[in-house]
C-alpha positions, 0 to 999 in steps of 0.5 A: 499500500506504501507504494501508492503516491497520490500525484503520479497515480493520476495520470494512470487513472487519466490512461485508465478512464479512457477519456476521449477529450483532448489535453493540451500538454501545457495543461497536463504539465503545469496543472497538476493536482489543481486540475482535478478542481476544474475539470471534471472529466479528469477528476472522474478518472479516480472514480472510474479507476475504481472499476478497474481491476475486478475479480476475473471470472476466467482466473480459473482458480478451480485448478486449485480445488477438487474440480480441475487441474491444469496441463502445465504448472502454473501458480494455483498448481503450485498452491494445491500441491504444498507450494502456498505460503505468505511469500507465494499468494496466487489468490491474494486481493491485498492489491485492492487497496489501490482501487480503494486509495483511488476512490478515497482520492475521488471523495476528498475532491468530489466537493470541489468540482463543478460538474454541471453549471445547473446548481440542482444537477450538479448536486445530483452529479455529485451525490450519484458519484459520491454513491458510486464511490463509497459503494466501490470502497466497500465492495473492494473491502468485501473481496479483500475480507473474502481472502484475508479475513481469518484467525490470528495466532491466538485464535481471535477472529480478524478482519482487515484494515479498513481504509476510508480516507485519502492517504498520501504518500507520506502517511502512515500506512501502518494499520491494524486490522480490525475485528472481523465483525467490525469489518463487516459492520464497516462495509455494511455501513458504506453500502447503506450510505451508498443506497441513500444515493443510487438507484436500484437500476440505471433505468431512470424509473422514478419508482426505483429512485432513492426517496432523497430524490423524490422532489427532483423533476423526472427530466433532470433526474433521468438525465443523471440516473438514466440508462446511459449509466448502466454498467456502474454499480446500482442499488441492486448490486449493492443489496447482492454484495450486502447479501454475500458479505452476510452469508460470509459472515455466518459461514462455518469458517467465520461465526458459524451461524451466530448473530442475525447474519443468515436471516439478514441474507435471507431478507436481502435475497428474498427481496432481490429475487421476488423482484426478479419473479421469485423462483419462477423468475429463474432464467430457463436458459441461464445453464449457458446464455451468460457465456454462450451467446450469439455475437452481438447479443446485449440482453442476459437475463441471468447476469446482474453485473458484468464487465463490458462485452469484448471480442477474444478467442483466448479462452478457446485458444487455451482450452480447446483440445489440441486437436481443435488447436487448443492447448488443453489447459483446464481439465476437469477431474473425475471428482467432478465429473462424479458429483453430476447425479444420475438422470433421475436426480440420486447421486451418482453411483456405480450400483445405480440400476441405470449405470452402464459401465461401457457408457458411464456418462449416459443416464446422467445429470444434462449439465455433464454434457454441456460442461465437460468434455468427456471421451466420446462427448462433442464440441459443436458436433466434433467428437473428442476422444481421450482414451487410447488411440485419441490421437493428441486428445488422448490422456498425457499424449502430448505435454502441455497440450493434451489432457492430464485427467482425461477430460477437457473443459466444455463450459466457458468455451464458444462451441462454434468457434474454429482455430485454424491450423495458421492460428487464425480464429473466427470471432466471439465475444466474451465477458467476465461476470461479477454477479449472476442470479443462480449464485444468489438463488443458491445462496438464499437456499443456503441461508433458508436451510440453515435458518430453518430447514428444506422448507423454511420459506422466506418471501415464498421461496424455501431450499427445497423450491429453489433447488427444484427449479434449478434441478428442473431447469437443467433436466434433472429429475424430471421423469420421476418428480426429482424423488431424491429431492423430495426424500431429503428431510434434514437440514444436513442432507439439504445442506450438502445438496445445495453445496453440490448443486453450487459446485455443478451450476458455478463450476469454473467461475472462480467460486469453488475456492471461496465456497470451500473456504468459508465452509471450513473444508479447503483443507480436506480437499481430496486429491484430483482424479482422472480416467483414462479409456481403452475401448469400454474400459476405462481406469481411474487416475491419480492425477495430482495431490491436494496438499492443504494444512489446517490453515487453508481456510483463511489466506495469508496477508502477503509477507512483505506487508507483514514485514513492512507494517508490524501493527499488521497480524498474519493469519495462524499458520502462515 
């Protein structure tokens, strides 16, 4: 943090803001920080930098869990196989403090800037951007807390330093960690304040405006808060983050159900998801339509918050099987494959009457075929064989290209993209997603179940009805009315089903690492397994060890920060 300089950073902000105004060199060189007070585009660059460096959906941290391995050694491989330490921190989010300092800088100058000549409109712009900045500060702190909250050597549950003011280059950065609950309270306080300034959605709907703007005329309000701001943090996004914050606090690795955190999360999610149509509002195409969409599509009912759509083929180039000119990087495990239930909804078992040893992927949850390229599955009609005789797609056939586990990732790649032998590709579009509704529905199922079991209702939704809708959308249990779901009566059994549904629905999207940690079970991660075929027979492979100590559920603070700042306490075991 001590390398963030108030003045030199401003130039970087301008570059990242994408401002289209041309600036004269004389102004750039002579005005310096004073320019913040006279140039609203320049000042807003500080706020826009708060939107930079968001968590990346395509980081594929799942390869550090039991869901996948990488076919080359990377930082997540090292993390999972015993090399994770306070000097090697692949999942660290300590760098989020940089964006926090930018928005704090913005909040220092916001009142000095003339955003519009009209006094009322000027005040509206100021309040809207103040709300954005405060919300972004809270959200960034939440992401840091997810990674670095934990117990110190005395067993005390700690949060993180909370920075709510501008710290210039000569400030005291030696800031101690707050208690865990105090950190949660500080984040929530900022989120609540931001809700006073921001509408639920950026659509100009007067019914969704904060009460402070009830007397503002419609035209002026819609000019400041209309659809041109879509993509920025909104009231709906803030509430979703509040719910995730409270679920984190309530989770077993943290406060383990003490306090009102599950109830707070359930109340927030109940309201949000009722606005989305309740259980019936679950996007029927939400299995794939948030990543597998036609070029030019911009309407994504499953997605609450995302980055801009962009053209890229890197995900396919990295993950297509080598026979399709990809590098086959992310390899799902047999562990994950076995988590997909039988078609009738019962957990996978080789003793199930519908199990066919010669065709182990038939009569299975349809999501298996959608998300994983197994032996004999296809990618847009191009069949992939990973067993003996499968050529370059065969297990361990080509180092750094072929699968190590017997599986390739199908989810998140554009199935119709073509990578030619000369390296040229057809066009595809991508977006990194920060919040999507299926995650929120599953979190509500988790909260309601923990509060009162499978049939406990919050705003007309229960764990059973939510999980039923998600499994029905996937095509699971349709032939028997999902008798397995109906048979679940205990909170413990429903908990396991909810966790498994999160594993399946959200696989490869970066959720599992943090789910395992907040549930307090990352240290019990089983070794990664695979499968290799020889004709109709297959052999289970031991692909990669998982070596996590009992400190694994709380990520380390980078050691260089501990060395520099003696008020920072490290999490135990690091």
